[in-house]
N, C-alpha and C positions, 0 to 999 in steps of 0.2 A: 768581762765575765758576766754571765746572766745571774739573775737572782736565784734561780734553781741550783746553779752550780755552787754559789756561795753558801746557800742553805745546806746543801748536801755535804760540803766540805766541813762546815761547822759542826753539823750533827755527827759526821764521821769522826772528827777529832775528839769531840766530847765523849762519844761512846767508846772510843778506843782508850782514852785516859781513864774513864770511869770503869771500864772492864778490867784494866790492869789493877786499879785500886781494889775493886771488889774481889778479884781472884786472890789477891794478896791478903785480904781480910779473912778468907776461909781458913778454918782450922785444918791442920795437917791430919790426914787419916791413914797414912802409910806406916811402914815399919822402918822408916829411915831415921836420920838424925833429928829431924824436927819432931817426930813422934817420941823419940827418947827424951828430948828436952821437955816437951809439953806434957808428957805423962807424969813427970815428977811435980809439975806445978799445978796441973788441972786434973779434974776427974775425967775419966774416959767418956762419961755420959753427958758432960756439960754442953757439948755442941749439938745435941739432938733436939733442942727445944724449938720454940717459936721463932727465936731470933735467927737461928741457922736456916730454918725453912724460908723465912722472909728474905734473908740474904741470898739464898738460892734463886728465889723468884726474881729479885732485882737484877742479879747477875744474868739470868736468862733474858730479861727484857733488854739489857744493854747489849748482849750478844746478838739478839735478833736485830736490833737497830743497826749494829755494826754490819751485820751480814746483808741487810737490805740496802744500806748505803753502798756497800761494795758492788752488789749486783746492779743497782741503778747506775752507778758510774761506769760499769762495764758495758751496759746497754746503751747509755746515752753518749758515751765517748769511747767507741771501740778501738780507735787508733791511738789512744793515749794522749790526745791533744785537747787541752782545755782552753777554751776561749773563742 
């Protein structure tokens, strides 16, 4: 495998795992079960501050990195063969 392939696969894996963790760190904003549980423990306005905005930005960066890696792998290896 080439250095570019290894680098893309490492960035792809790190961004995928980071994206999963970051999405799970977001507060629930729906009317489902998570909102019912969270509304009793936290204030409804607690997640609108600076921390939530920074978490949104970091999640967006990881999502863009993941998407770019997917597109680059599709362009560089269209047949699905690495090596």
